[in-house]
N, C-alpha and C positions, 0 to 999 in steps of 0.2 A: 504493500500500500504506500511505500515511500514516494514512488513516482507520482501517485495521485495527490499526495500531500504537497509536493513541490509544485505541481501544476495548479493546485488550488491557490497556493501563495502567490504565484505569478499572476493569476487572473485577478486576485484580490488587489494587488498593487496597481494593475492596469485600471481597475474600476476606481480606485482611489484617485489616480491621476486624472481620469476622465471627469470625476466629480469636481476636482480642483479647477479644471478648465471651464466647466460649466458655471461654477460659482464666479470665476473671473469674468466670463462673458456677461453673466447676469448683472454684476456690479457696474460694468461699463455701459451696458444697454440703458441703464437708468440715466447716465450722463448724456448719452447720445440722444435720448428722447427729449432733452431740454434744448437741443439746437434749433434755432429759428429758421435757418435756411437749409434746404435739402442738399445732400452730398451724393453725387451720382456714383462715385466709386464705393462709397460706404453702402449705398443702397444695393449695389450689385453684390457686394461681399455678404450682406445680410441675407439676400435671396439665396446665394450659394450655401450659406450656413443652414438656412431653413431646409433646403433640399437634402443636404447631407444628414441633418438630424432626423428628417422623416425616413430617409432610406435606412439609417442606422436603427431607428425604432423598429421598422419592419423586420430587419435582419435579426435584431436582438429578440424580438418576439418569436421568430421562427426557431432560432437557436434555443430559446427557453423551452419551447414545446418539445423539441428533440431531447433536451436534457431531462425534462419532467417524465417523458415517456420511457426513456432509458432507465431513469432512476426508479420508476415504479416497477420495472421488470427486475432490476437487481436488488431493490430494497424491499419489494413485496414479501418474498419468502423470509425476510428478516423479522416478521412479526413474532410475537412471543411464542405462540404455540408451534410455529414452524421452526423455531430454533431448538425444539426438543429432539432428543434422539429418535430415530425411526422406530426402534423397539418400543419406546414409551408411547409413541403415537399409535402404534398397533394395539397396545394394551388399552389405550383410551378408546379407540374405535370399537374394540370388543365390548367394553363396558357400555358404550352407547347402544350397541346392537342388543345387549341384554339377552333375555331368554325367550323372547317372543318369536317362535319359529315362523309364524305366518308373515311377519314383516321383516325378518332378518335380511333376506336377499334384496328387497326393495330399499331398505335402509342402507345397505352396502352401496347400492348404485347412487343413492343421494349423496353419500359421503364422497364418492369418487368424482362427483360433479362440482365440488366446492372450488377446487383450484387444480392447477397442473401438478403441483407438489403433492396434493392429497391423492390425485389420481394415480400418481406413480407409486405411492405407498400402498393404496388399496389393491392395485394390480399385482404388486409383489407380495401380497398377503393372502395366500390360498385359503386360510381358515375363515376369512371373511365371506367367502363364497361357498362355504361347505355345508350350508343349511338352506335347502331350497324347497319351498312350499308353494304350490301353484294349482290352479284349476284349469283343466284342458277345455272346459266349457267356455271360459272367458279369454283364452289365449288365441291370438291370431295365427293362422296357419303359417304364413311366411316367417313371422317372428319365432314360432315354435320350431320350424325347420332349422333356422340358423342359430338358434339359441345354444344348442348342444355343443357346437364348435367353440362358441364364446366361453361356455362353462368349462369345457376341457382345458382351454388356454388359461383360465383363471385358477382352477383347482389343481391342475397337473396331477400329481400322484397323491394328493392329500385325500384321506377318506372323507366321503361326502354323505350327507343325509338328504334324501329326496322324498317328498310326500306329494302324490298326485291325487287331486280331488276332482269332483265333478264328473265322475265316470258313470254313465248309464247307457242304455241302448243306442240313443242318438249320438252320443259323443264318443262312444267306445272306438269307432274307426279312427279317431284322431290320435289314439295311442300309437298308431303306425308312424306318427311324426316324432315320437319321443325316442330319440336315438340313444338309449341307455348303453348300448353296446360300445359306444364311443368312449365311455368313461372308464378309467383304469381302476379306480378304487371306490366302490360304493359300500359304505358301512351299513347304513340303514335305508331301507326302501319300503315305502308304504303306499298302498292303493286304497282309495276310499270309493266304494261302489254304492251309488245312491239310488238304486232301484232293486227290484227282485231278481236281477240277472244272476245267473250262477257264475262261479269262478271259472268254470270251463268256457262259458260263452265270452267272458271278458278277457281272460288271459289265454287266448287260444293260440295255437301253433302258428297262425299266419303272422303274428306280431313277432317275427324273429328279431326285430330291432330292439325288443325289450330284453332279449337274452343277455344276461350279464352275471357277474359274480357279486354276491353281496353276503355280508355276514348275518344281518338281521332283516327279516322280511315280515311285513304286516299287511293283512288284508282285512279291511273293515267294511262290513255291509250294514248300512243304516236302515234297510227296509227288508231284511230277510234274504231269501235266496238260498240256494244249495251250494255246497262246496265239498271238496275232498283234498286231502293232503297231496295226492298225486297231481291233481289239476293245478294246484297252486304252485307246486315246486318245479314243474316240468321245464319252465323257461329259465330257471335260475340255478346257478351252481354254487357250491360251497356254502349253502345256507346252514347256519348253526342254530339260529334262534328264529322261531316262527310264532307270530301272534295272529289269531283268527278271532273275529268278533262279529256278533250280530246276525249270523246265518241261521236259517230255520233248521237245516239239517247238515250234519258234517260227518263224513266218513273217511276212510283211509285211502282207498284206491290202490293201484298197483304201480309203484315206482321205487327203484332202489335208493332214491334220494331221501326217502322217509327215514330210513335207518340211520342217516347221518346227522339227524337233528340232535342237538344236545340240550335244547330248551324249548318248551312248547307251552304257550299260554292260550287258553280258550276262554272267551268272555261272551256272555249273553247269547249262548247257543241253545236253541230249543231242544234239538235231538242230537245226541253225540254218541257215536259208537266207541265208547270209552275203552272197553276191553280190547277191541281190535287195534285202537290207536296205541295203547300201551304195549301191545304185543309187537307192533311194527317199529316203534321208536326205541330200538334196543340200545342206543347210545346216549340216552338221556343221562347227563351228569347230575342234573338237579331235578327235583320233583316237577311233574307236570303242573303248571300253574293254572288255576281256574278261579273265576269269580262266582262260582256256584254259591247259592245261599241255602240250598236244600239238597241233600243227597240221599236217594233211596236205592237200595240194592237188595234183590231177592233172587234166589236161584242162581247165584254167580260163584259158587264154590266157596273157598275159605277166605276170599277177599284179600289175598296176599298182595294183589295189585294196588291196594289202597296206600301202601307205603310209598308209591310213586306219585301220589297226589299231594298238592298243596292248595288248600282252599281257605285263604285268610278271611273271607267274608261268610264262611259257612255258619249258619244258625241252627239248622236241623239236620240230624243224621238218623237214618232208619235202616238198619242192616239186619238181615235175617240170620246169618250165621252167628254162632257164639263168639264173644269177643276174644281175640288173640292179642299177642303183644303188638303186632303191626297196627291193629285196630286201635288199641289203647294209645300208641304213640301218635297216631293220626288225630285221635280225639284231643290229646294234649296239645297238639300243634294248632288246633282251631280255638284261638283264645276268645272268640266271640260266640262260641257255641251256647245255645239256649235250650235246645230240645234234643234228648238222646233216647233212642230205642235200639239197643243192640243185643237183645236176647240175654240179658243178665239173669242168671238162674242160681248162682251159688254166692254164698257170703263173700268168698275170696274175690269173686269178680266184682261184686258190689263195692267192696272196700277199695279195690283198684280203681274203679270208676270215681269213687269219692276223692281219691288222691289225684287223678288225672284231670277231672272236670269239676272242681269244687263249686263253681258259680252258676251251674245250669239252673234253669227255671222250670223245666219239665223233664220228667224221666219216666220211662216205662220199665217195670220190673216183673220178674217171673219167679214165683216160688218163695223167694226170700226178701224180707223187708226189715228184719229185726234191727239192723244198725241204724235205721232212720229214727227209731224212738228209744233204743237201748244202746246208745253209742259207747257208754263207759265200759260195758261188758266186752265190747270189741276194741278196747284200747284206743278209742278216739277221744281227744281232748276237748273237742267242741262238737256241737250238733252238725251233722253233715248237710251239705246243700242248704246253707242258711237262706238262700234266695229262692228256694223252691216254692212255687205257688200252684203247681199242678202235678199230681201223682197218678200214674196209671198202673194198675196191678192186674196181672194175668194169672189165671189158674192157681190162685193161692187158696190153700185150705185155711179159712178164717175161723177164729174163735171170738167169742164176745170179749175176752180179755185182750186179745191181740188188737182188735178193732178199737177198743177203748183206749189202750195205751197210745196207739197211733194218733187218734183224734185229740186226746188231751195234750200230748207232747208236741204235735205238729200242726193241728188244725184250729184249735181254739185259741184266739189271741189273748195276750196278757190282759188282765182285767176281767176276763170271764171267770165266774166263780169256780168252774171246773177245770180251768186251764192249768197245765203244768209246763208251759212253754218257757224256755230260757230266753234271757235278754239277747237282743241282736238277731233273732231268728224271725223270718217273715212267715206268717201263717199260710198254710196251704188253703187255697180257696176252692179248688176243684179236686175231688177225689173220685177216681173212676175205677170200677171193678169190672173185669170181663172174665166170664167162666162158661164152661161148656155145660150142657144140660144135665150131665151126669154128676156134676159137682153140686152136692146138696148143702155144702157148708154155709154158703151165703144165705140160702133160703131158710136155714135153721136159725139164723140170727133174727132177733126181734128188732128190726130196724125202725118200724113204725113207732114203737113205744120207747125207743132209746132216747134218754134225756140229752145225751151228747149231740143228738141230731135234731133237736127241736127247733133250732134256728136255721136249719139247712133245708134246701129243696132236694127232692129225689126224683129221678126220671129213669125209667127202664126202657130198653129197646133191644132189638135183635140185630146182630151184625154178622157179616160173613168174612172170615179171615183164615188163612192157612188151609183153605178148602174145608173149613168147618164152620158150624153155626155157633155163635156165642151169644150169651145174654150180657148186656152191658148196663151197668147201674152207675149213674152219674150223680154224685152228691156235691152240692154247691153251697158255699157260705157267702154271704154278702158282707164281707169285712169292711 
């Protein structure tokens, strides 16, 4: 910068000298103005001076414009934010983009249009272009065709996440314009199907341009439709994680790619061939994730497959086979579980259920219920299932004493003259007995005249379960 400093000093001296000359002229012009007679030579000299000054003014203005334009080019990037290191600018840009996937790409484009310097930074930052969410319904064909070349130049080998929305019968042909095969590294890929089209209709073999490698694949159906693992995976290689949601029916199909999955999440599916899926996905490293809220299984063997399920939202479980350790582990993993019916028939099984699911609100038991009202004998420090408000009992040989202990300890609230309920225990408000016609123990009880039931309503009905007919007695208290 020393040569520029010297040049500035020289220009400054010249300006100072020019100012001195102008001041000298100004002082003498005041004297000349007082002359009574005109002077021809002086008049000519003044006219020449006027011309020179006018020409100098124009020339100076032109030079000033050039200097200002050049200064704006070389001094513009010298504003505070542009003096920051490029790495810090990239961090700031990522903070501006935030976590909103739908606007990430558009915001990156806006940042690139701020200045030439910012465009250079954004173009050299592949991660700014690595999250693309768009609707094929709203995209123009020409722009969609050329876009993938632009995207490839921006992201290069950086893993990218792409979400394609607006897919239905009329717009599905536009998937042929999405050249996913041009991209080298797709980390996450999602398709949002917005009508009842099946996955086979949408992701059909004609769209070879969609064929690519991706680690995580998601197919979201907002209005039902059918799908299968094979149909979804046939265009995509090296898929490790798959999420499927919203379909009416979901099966396996025939594809060797199914066995390569290491993570599978099923959400909001009406009918799922769960056993076939578990048999086909032999490489699952983690449990199959599902958003199921209720799980019913009957006639499916010993339920060993349940150890491969993870259902964080499960509230109800109804299994026909006797509980095994995998079933108990599964029950324990469902922290929001409220209702359990898993054919508990022995005291040891009931004690294990008390340990694994202490906060359930409804339970169905078979044959044994003693720990519910006589917990100290079974080495329990506190009453089991303190939040229980509904109890279902099957095929139990009842006695008046057993029924009385159960009602006094678990059904009559504190404050009732006959209650023996401990503090911190919620009273059971619905007690249901189910027995076959050959079980006379309930009929032998004097339920109508029982003082413990005088505040409760009773209702009998006939139900069919396990290919047998049962009598169902429902006793309700209005606590």
